C-alpha positions as CSV (number, residue, x, y, z in Angstrom):
1,M,9.3,33.3,-2.1
2,D,8.0,36.0,0.2
3,I,4.3,36.0,-0.2
4,G,3.4,32.3,-0.6
5,T,5.5,31.3,2.4
6,G,4.0,34.0,4.7
7,K,7.5,35.3,5.3
8,V,7.8,37.9,8.1
9,T,8.4,41.4,6.8
10,K,11.7,43.3,7.3
11,K,10.0,45.4,9.9
12,E,8.8,42.4,11.8
13,Q,12.3,40.9,11.7
14,K,13.6,44.0,13.5
15,I,11.3,43.3,16.5
16,V,12.9,39.9,17.2
17,P,15.7,38.0,15.4
18,H,14.4,35.3,12.9
19,H,16.5,32.4,11.8
20,L,16.5,30.1,8.7
21,L,15.1,32.6,6.3
22,D,16.4,32.6,2.7
23,V,18.8,29.7,3.4
24,R,18.3,28.0,0.0
25,R,17.6,29.1,-3.6
26,P,14.1,28.0,-4.9
27,T,15.7,26.0,-7.7
28,K,17.6,23.9,-5.1
29,D,16.3,21.0,-3.0
30,F,15.9,21.4,0.7
31,S,15.1,18.3,2.8
32,A,13.7,17.8,6.3
33,A,17.1,16.4,7.3
34,E,18.8,19.6,6.2
35,F,16.2,21.7,8.1
36,Q,16.8,19.5,11.2
37,D,20.6,20.2,11.0
38,L,20.3,23.9,10.5
39,A,17.5,24.3,13.1
40,T,19.6,22.4,15.7
41,M,22.6,24.6,15.0
42,S,20.5,27.7,15.4
43,I,19.0,26.5,18.7
44,K,22.4,25.8,20.1
45,D,23.6,29.3,19.1
46,I,20.5,30.9,20.7
47,H,21.0,28.9,23.9
48,A,24.7,29.8,24.0
49,R,23.7,33.5,24.0
50,G,21.3,32.9,27.0
51,K,18.2,33.4,24.9
52,L,15.0,31.4,24.4
53,P,14.3,29.9,21.0
54,F,10.8,29.6,19.6
55,L,10.2,27.1,16.8
56,V,7.2,28.4,14.9
57,G,5.4,26.7,12.0
58,G,2.7,24.3,10.8
59,T,4.5,21.5,9.0
60,G,4.3,18.5,11.4
61,L,7.2,16.6,9.9
62,Y,9.6,19.5,10.2
63,I,8.6,20.3,13.7
64,D,8.9,16.6,14.7
65,A,12.3,16.4,13.1
66,V,13.6,18.9,15.6
67,T,11.5,18.5,18.7
68,K,11.3,14.7,18.7
69,G,14.9,14.1,17.4
70,L,13.5,12.3,14.4
71,Q,16.2,10.2,12.9
72,I,15.6,10.8,9.2
73,P,17.1,8.2,6.7
74,R,20.2,9.8,5.0
75,V,19.8,7.9,1.8
76,P,21.4,9.5,-1.3
77,A,19.1,10.6,-4.1
78,D,18.7,8.2,-7.0
79,K,18.3,10.5,-10.0
80,K,17.3,7.7,-12.4
81,L,14.6,6.4,-10.1
82,R,13.3,9.9,-9.4
83,A,13.0,10.7,-13.1
84,E,11.0,7.5,-13.5
85,L,8.7,8.3,-10.6
86,E,8.3,12.0,-11.6
87,S,6.2,11.0,-14.6
88,K,3.6,9.4,-12.4
89,S,0.6,11.1,-10.8
90,C,0.2,11.5,-7.0
91,E,-2.4,8.8,-7.1
92,E,-0.1,6.4,-8.8
93,L,2.8,7.2,-6.4
94,L,0.5,6.7,-3.4
95,E,-0.5,3.2,-4.7
96,I,3.2,2.3,-5.1
97,L,3.9,3.6,-1.6
98,K,1.0,1.6,-0.1
99,K,2.6,-1.6,-1.3
100,L,6.0,-0.7,0.2
101,D,4.9,1.0,3.4
102,L,1.1,1.0,4.2
103,K,1.7,2.7,7.5
104,F,3.5,5.8,6.1
105,S,1.1,6.0,3.1
106,K,-1.7,6.8,5.6
107,I,0.0,9.9,7.1
108,V,2.0,11.3,4.2
109,E,0.7,14.4,2.4
110,K,-1.2,12.7,-0.5
111,C,-0.6,15.5,-3.1
112,N,3.1,16.1,-2.3
113,K,5.0,14.3,-5.0
114,R,8.4,15.2,-3.5
115,R,7.6,13.4,-0.2
116,L,5.9,10.5,-2.0
117,I,8.9,10.0,-4.2
118,R,11.3,10.3,-1.4
119,A,9.5,7.7,0.7
120,I,9.4,5.3,-2.2
121,E,13.1,6.0,-2.9
122,V,14.1,5.2,0.7
123,C,12.0,2.0,0.7
124,K,13.5,0.7,-2.5
125,K,17.1,1.7,-1.7
126,T,17.1,0.2,1.8
127,G,14.7,-2.6,1.4
128,K,13.0,-1.4,4.6
129,K,9.8,0.5,5.3
130,F,10.2,4.3,5.5
131,S,8.1,4.4,8.7
132,E,10.4,1.9,10.5
133,L,13.5,3.9,9.6
134,R,12.1,7.1,11.1
135,K,13.0,6.5,14.7
136,T,13.0,9.2,17.4
137,K,15.4,10.2,20.2
138,K,15.0,12.6,23.1
139,P,16.4,16.0,22.2
140,P,18.9,17.5,24.7
141,Y,16.5,20.2,25.9
142,D,13.1,20.6,27.5
143,I,10.2,21.6,25.2
144,L,7.0,23.4,25.7
145,Y,4.4,22.8,23.0
146,V,1.7,25.6,22.5
147,G,-1.0,25.4,19.8
148,I,-3.7,27.8,18.8
149,K,-7.1,26.2,18.3
150,F,-9.9,27.9,16.3
151,S,-13.4,26.5,15.5
152,R,-13.6,24.9,12.1
153,A,-15.7,27.7,10.7
154,E,-13.4,30.4,12.0
155,L,-10.3,28.6,10.7
156,N,-11.8,28.3,7.2
157,K,-12.8,31.9,7.3
158,R,-9.2,32.9,8.2
159,I,-7.8,30.6,5.5
160,D,-10.0,32.2,2.8
161,G,-9.0,35.7,4.0
162,R,-5.3,34.8,3.9
163,V,-5.7,33.5,0.3
164,D,-7.5,36.7,-0.8
165,K,-4.8,38.8,0.9
166,R,-2.0,37.0,-0.7
167,I,-3.6,37.3,-4.2
168,K,-3.8,41.1,-3.6
169,Q,-0.2,41.2,-2.4
170,G,1.0,39.7,-5.7
171,M,1.1,36.0,-5.2
172,I,0.4,35.3,-8.9
173,E,3.2,37.6,-10.0
174,E,5.5,35.8,-7.5
175,V,4.7,32.4,-9.2
176,R,5.3,33.9,-12.6
177,R,8.7,35.2,-11.5
178,L,9.7,31.9,-10.0
179,L,8.9,30.1,-13.3
180,K,10.8,32.7,-15.2
181,E,13.8,32.3,-12.9
182,G,14.1,28.6,-13.7
183,V,11.9,26.9,-11.1
184,S,10.3,23.9,-12.8
185,E,6.5,23.2,-12.7
186,S,7.3,20.0,-10.8
187,K,9.3,21.9,-8.1
188,L,6.6,24.6,-7.9
189,H,4.1,21.8,-7.2
190,D,6.2,20.7,-4.2
191,F,6.4,24.2,-2.6
192,G,2.9,23.9,-1.2
193,L,-0.7,24.4,-2.1
194,E,-0.6,28.1,-3.0
195,Y,2.3,27.7,-5.4
196,R,0.8,24.5,-6.8
197,K,-2.7,25.7,-7.5
198,L,-1.8,29.2,-8.7
199,G,1.0,27.6,-10.8
200,E,-1.8,25.6,-12.6
201,Y,-3.5,28.9,-13.5
202,V,-0.3,30.6,-14.6
203,T,0.6,27.7,-16.9
204,G,-2.8,27.7,-18.4
205,K,-4.2,24.5,-16.9
206,T,-7.2,26.2,-15.2
207,T,-8.8,29.6,-14.8
208,K,-7.9,32.1,-12.1
209,E,-11.3,31.7,-10.5
210,E,-11.2,27.9,-10.5
211,A,-7.6,28.0,-9.1
212,I,-8.5,30.2,-6.2
213,E,-11.7,28.3,-5.4
214,R,-9.8,24.9,-5.4
215,L,-7.0,26.5,-3.4
216,K,-9.3,27.5,-0.6
217,I,-11.0,24.1,-0.5
218,E,-7.7,22.2,-0.5
219,I,-6.2,24.3,2.3
220,H,-9.3,23.6,4.4
221,Q,-8.7,19.9,3.8
222,Y,-5.0,20.3,4.6
223,A,-5.7,22.2,7.8
224,K,-7.9,19.3,8.9
225,R,-5.0,16.8,8.2
226,Q,-2.6,19.1,10.1
227,M,-4.9,18.9,13.2
228,T,-5.0,15.1,12.9
229,W,-1.2,15.1,12.9
230,F,-0.9,17.4,15.9
231,K,-3.6,15.7,18.0
232,R,-1.2,12.7,18.3
233,N,1.0,14.9,20.4
234,K,-0.6,14.9,23.8
235,K,1.9,17.4,25.2
236,I,0.5,20.3,23.1
237,R,-1.2,23.0,25.3
238,W,-4.1,24.2,23.1
239,L,-5.2,27.8,23.6
240,G,-8.2,29.6,22.1
241,P,-8.0,33.0,20.4
242,K,-9.5,34.8,23.4
243,N,-6.9,36.3,25.7
244,L,-4.3,34.3,23.7
245,G,-1.3,36.6,24.5
246,R,-2.0,36.6,28.3
247,E,-2.7,32.8,28.4
248,A,0.4,32.0,26.4
249,E,2.6,34.2,28.5
250,K,1.4,32.5,31.7
251,I,2.1,29.1,30.4
252,I,5.6,30.0,29.2
253,L,6.5,31.7,32.5
254,D,5.3,28.6,34.4
255,F,7.3,26.4,32.1
256,L,10.5,28.5,32.6
257,E,10.1,28.7,36.4
258,N,9.6,24.9,36.7
């Protein structure tokens, strides 16, 4: 999963050490709770060596899991319930979740079956709302949040360019290889929009042109939802693309000195 995840190249990895790459086979599940545990271990290791860790990414839940000490419910998987829910559409799952936890249904990724099923599973197994179980605690370190903000038009342009680039790099072939290696269509659906939409083309559900067009539109929509998520965090220092490196360096140095 090198192309669709935007994984840094081997050359880039030599510039600065990267952590939590290739930690799980694509056929295996990987939860936010597991990411939280591994990220926390890596941060402790980096601090122990007198270095400064950077947590980089765009998935709000996973970032919050680490930076806000999100206490994620450790409820064992119910294979029977999951199999039952797996046959339902995202729209049907969302309706079920609304009845169990209206608050979380408003912020969960609407087309991510894995997260919808997990939220329903937790609600049913505990008898409590998923949103109420996800409490936070202050992490044992100071945190500086830095975000990059583009205009909507520029962001959409960059998204479209990234999609085109990944197609040229062999993203469709990567999807075909994953299916050949045993990754199910359902799990491919959970890997994110690129794998989901291109998977629909590879399995004959749509044309290549339609898949790429829908992919771009849905990433535009997803980026908008991401910004809604991050805007709730008033601690984020938003920087524009102009003089980004210089401005970011100044903010980081001020943070370290104080």
